[in-house]
C-alpha positions in Angstrom: 29.4 7.6 -3.1 25.7 7.7 -4.1 23.4 10.2 -2.6 20.9 8.7 -0.2 17.4 10.1 -0.5 15.2 10.5 2.5 11.8 8.7 2.5 10.2 12.1 1.9 12.3 12.8 -1.1 11.7 9.4 -2.6 7.9 10.0 -2.1 8.1 13.3 -4.0 10.1 11.6 -6.8 7.4 8.9 -7.1 4.6 11.5 -7.1 6.2 13.6 -9.8 7.6 10.9 -12.0 6.9 11.1 -15.8 3.7 9.5 -16.9 4.2 5.9 -18.1 2.2 6.2 -21.3 0.4 8.6 -23.6 -3.0 7.9 -22.2 -2.0 8.9 -18.7 -0.3 12.0 -20.0 -3.4 13.0 -22.0 -5.7 12.6 -19.0 -3.4 14.8 -16.9 -3.1 17.4 -19.6 -6.9 17.5 -20.1 -7.4 18.0 -16.3 -4.8 20.8 -16.3 -6.2 22.6 -19.4 -8.5 25.1 -17.7 -5.8 26.3 -15.2 -3.1 26.2 -17.9 -5.2 28.4 -20.2 -5.8 30.7 -17.3 -2.2 31.3 -16.2 0.0 30.6 -19.3 -0.6 33.8 -21.3 2.6 33.3 -23.3 4.5 30.0 -23.5 8.2 30.5 -23.0 11.2 28.2 -23.5 13.7 26.8 -21.0 16.6 29.2 -20.2 18.4 26.4 -18.3 18.3 22.6 -18.4 14.8 21.5 -17.7 16.3 18.9 -15.3 17.6 21.8 -13.2 14.1 23.4 -13.1 12.5 20.1 -12.2 14.9 19.6 -9.4 14.0 23.0 -8.0 10.3 22.4 -8.4 10.5 19.0 -6.7 12.4 20.5 -3.8 9.8 23.3 -3.5 7.0 20.7 -3.6 8.7 18.9 -0.7 8.7 22.2 1.2 5.1 22.7 0.3 4.1 19.3 1.7 6.2 19.9 4.8 4.5 23.2 5.6 1.0 22.3 4.3 -0.8 23.4 7.5 0.7 26.9 7.3 0.0 27.1 3.6 -3.6 26.2 4.2 -3.8 29.4 6.3 -2.9 31.6 3.3 -5.4 30.0 0.9 -2.9 27.6 -0.6 -4.6 24.3 0.0 -4.7 20.7 -1.3 -6.1 21.8 -4.7 -3.2 24.1 -5.4 -0.7 21.4 -4.1 -2.2 18.9 -6.5 -1.9 21.4 -9.4 1.8 21.9 -8.6 2.4 18.1 -8.4 0.6 17.4 -11.7 2.3 20.4 -13.4 5.7 18.9 -12.5 4.6 15.5 -13.9 3.5 17.2 -17.1 6.8 19.1 -17.5 8.9 16.0 -16.6 7.0 13.9 -19.2 7.2 16.4 -21.9 10.9 17.0 -21.3 11.5 13.2 -21.4 9.7 12.7 -24.6 10.2 15.9 -26.6 13.4 17.8 -25.6 15.6 18.6 -28.5 18.7 16.9 -27.1 16.9 13.6 -26.3 16.4 11.9 -29.6 14.7 8.8 -28.3 12.7 8.2 -31.4 9.4 9.2 -29.7 8.6 11.8 -32.2 10.1 10.1 -35.3 7.5 8.7 -37.6 8.1 4.9 -37.7 7.9 2.9 -40.8 5.3 0.1 -41.0 8.2 -2.5 -40.9 9.4 -1.0 -37.6 6.0 -1.0 -36.1 5.4 -4.7 -37.1 8.9 -5.7 -35.8 8.4 -4.0 -32.5 5.6 -6.4 -31.5 7.5 -9.6 -32.5 9.0 -10.3 -29.0 5.7 -9.7 -27.3 3.8 -11.9 -29.7 6.4 -14.7 -29.5 6.3 -14.7 -25.7 2.5 -14.7 -25.7 2.5 -17.7 -28.0 4.6 -19.6 -25.4 2.2 -18.7 -22.6 -0.8 -19.7 -24.7 0.7 -23.0 -25.8 1.2 -24.1 -22.2 -2.0 -22.7 -20.8 -4.1 -24.4 -23.5 -2.0 -27.4 -24.4 -5.1 -29.7 -24.2 -7.2 -27.2 -26.1 -5.4 -26.7 -29.4 -8.1 -24.6 -31.0 -7.6 -21.9 -28.4 -3.8 -22.3 -28.4 -3.7 -21.8 -32.2 -5.3 -18.4 -31.8 -2.2 -17.2 -29.8 0.1 -18.4 -32.6 -1.3 -15.9 -35.2 1.4 -14.1 -37.3 1.3 -11.1 -39.6 1.6 -12.9 -42.9 1.2 -9.8 -45.1 3.5 -7.4 -43.1 0.9 -4.7 -43.4 -0.1 -2.2 -40.7 -3.8 -3.1 -41.0 -3.2 -6.7 -40.3 -0.9 -5.8 -37.4 -3.6 -3.7 -35.8 -6.2 -6.4 -36.3 -3.8 -9.1 -34.9 -2.9 -7.0 -31.8 -6.5 -6.1 -31.1 -7.5 -9.8 -31.3 -4.5 -10.9 -29.1 -5.3 -8.2 -26.5 -8.9 -9.5 -26.3 -7.6 -13.0 -25.9 -5.3 -11.9 -23.1 -8.1 -10.2 -21.3 -10.5 -13.1 -21.8 -8.0 -15.8 -20.6 -5.9 -13.7 -18.2 -6.4 -16.0 -15.2 -5.1 -19.0 -17.0 -2.2 -17.1 -18.6 -1.1 -15.7 -15.2 -1.2 -19.2 -13.8 1.6 -20.2 -16.3 3.8 -17.2 -15.5 2.4 -14.3 -17.5 3.2 -11.1 -15.4 0.4 -8.6 -14.8 2.3 -5.9 -16.8 2.2 -8.1 -19.9 -1.3 -7.1 -20.9 -0.4 -3.4 -20.6 2.5 -4.0 -23.0 0.1 -5.5 -25.6 -2.3 -2.5 -25.3 0.6 -0.1 -25.7 1.8 -1.9 -28.9 -1.7 -1.6 -30.3 -1.8 2.1 -29.4 1.5 2.6 -31.1 0.4 0.7 -34.2 -2.7 2.8 -34.4 -0.8 6.1 -33.9 2.5 4.8 -35.4 4.4 7.1 -33.0 4.0 9.3 -30.0 3.2 12.4 -31.9 0.4 10.6 -33.8 -1.0 9.2 -30.5 -1.1 12.7 -29.0 -2.6 14.3 -32.1 0.5 16.5 -32.8 1.3 17.4 -36.4 5.1 17.8 -36.2 8.2 18.0 -34.0 7.7 21.7 -33.7 4.3 21.1 -32.2 5.9 18.7 -29.7 8.5 21.3 -28.7 5.7 23.9 -28.3 3.8 21.5 -26.0 7.0 20.9 -24.0 7.5 24.7 -23.6 4.0 25.2 -22.5 4.2 22.4 -19.9 7.5 23.8 -18.5 6.1 27.3 -18.4 3.0 26.1 -16.6 4.9 24.1 -14.0 7.3 27.1 -13.4 4.5 29.6 -12.9 2.8 27.2 -10.4 6.2 27.0 -8.7 6.3 30.8 -8.4 2.9 30.8 -6.9 3.9 28.1 -4.4 7.1 30.1 -3.5 5.1 33.3 -2.9 2.5 31.4 -0.7 5.3 29.7 1.2 7.2 33.0 1.9 3.9 34.5 3.1 2.8 31.6 5.2 6.3 31.1 6.9 7.2 34.8 7.2 7.6 34.5 11.0 9.8 31.4 10.6 13.1 32.7 9.1 14.5 29.2 8.4 11.3 28.0 6.6 10.9 31.3 4.8 14.5 31.1 3.5 13.8 27.7 2.0 10.9 29.1 0.0 12.9 32.2 -0.9 15.6 30.1 -2.4 13.2 28.8 -5.1 13.5 31.9 -7.3 13.1 30.3 -10.8 14.8 33.4 -12.1 16.7 31.5 -14.7 14.1 28.9 -15.6 12.5 30.6 -18.6 13.1 33.1 -21.4 10.7 34.6 -23.9 10.4 33.3 -27.4 11.6 35.7 -30.1 9.2 36.0 -33.0 10.0 33.7 -35.9 12.0 35.4 -38.7 10.3 35.8 -42.0 11.4 33.0 -44.3 13.2 31.2 -41.4 12.3 27.7 -40.2 14.0 27.7 -36.8 12.3 29.1 -33.7 14.8 31.6 -32.2 14.8 32.8 -28.7 16.1 35.6 -26.6 16.2 36.3 -22.8 13.2 38.0 -21.4 15.1 41.2 -20.5 17.0 41.5 -23.8 16.8 45.0 -25.4 15.4 45.3 -28.9 18.0 45.9 -31.6 17.7 48.9 -33.9 16.2 48.3 -37.3 
């Protein structure tokens, strides 16, 4: 039997959902940079499944919203709540895109052929919209029928840029023949992917290791913000045992572990629990 979520839980899931594209992720990351640099002195790696940590963070965020008035009284206001919400989104996005066990192809460099082929369905569908919208204006309809004759990345980028401009210019007439509002965004995403070739390129990352480091930093950031929210909630609701226990339950004790220094000559980044004792030389 499926679990039914309350309206409040559904709202939290919507607020903290992964970002839909790289541009939104980059904006959120840039906005969080100052606070992230301030509180993340040492990025750590997950010590439990990130999904588990995200569930705990979202439940805590739900409690924070429910007791917002009390939290305002202990100097944990709307700005701190927004940081927690956006921190959860960053961690959720980075986990979706970069976690080691989720090989979705997001950080695999794509060949030119794969990039070109990825846009074929979109371009074919756009041609059909254009042919109907401009059936009596063949000069314009012909522009929607452009194809990548050379199979090169440069031509693909030029074609997609021109087609995106056409969609923007004639959007009203294309929508009138059935083009959905999301179709234009798909075209822009294809151009962005062609220009970056893959998610790592779009985000300016150099390697898969950099992607994992960014994931670790985002998860560390969100968890530290969660610990701040927990402490503020316990303090604000100290006289209300039931509410206080809800905040106390969010310990995040098992969320993170420190990274062990990379071994000389090794390529893998090894880790150890934060409380592990050093081994004798």
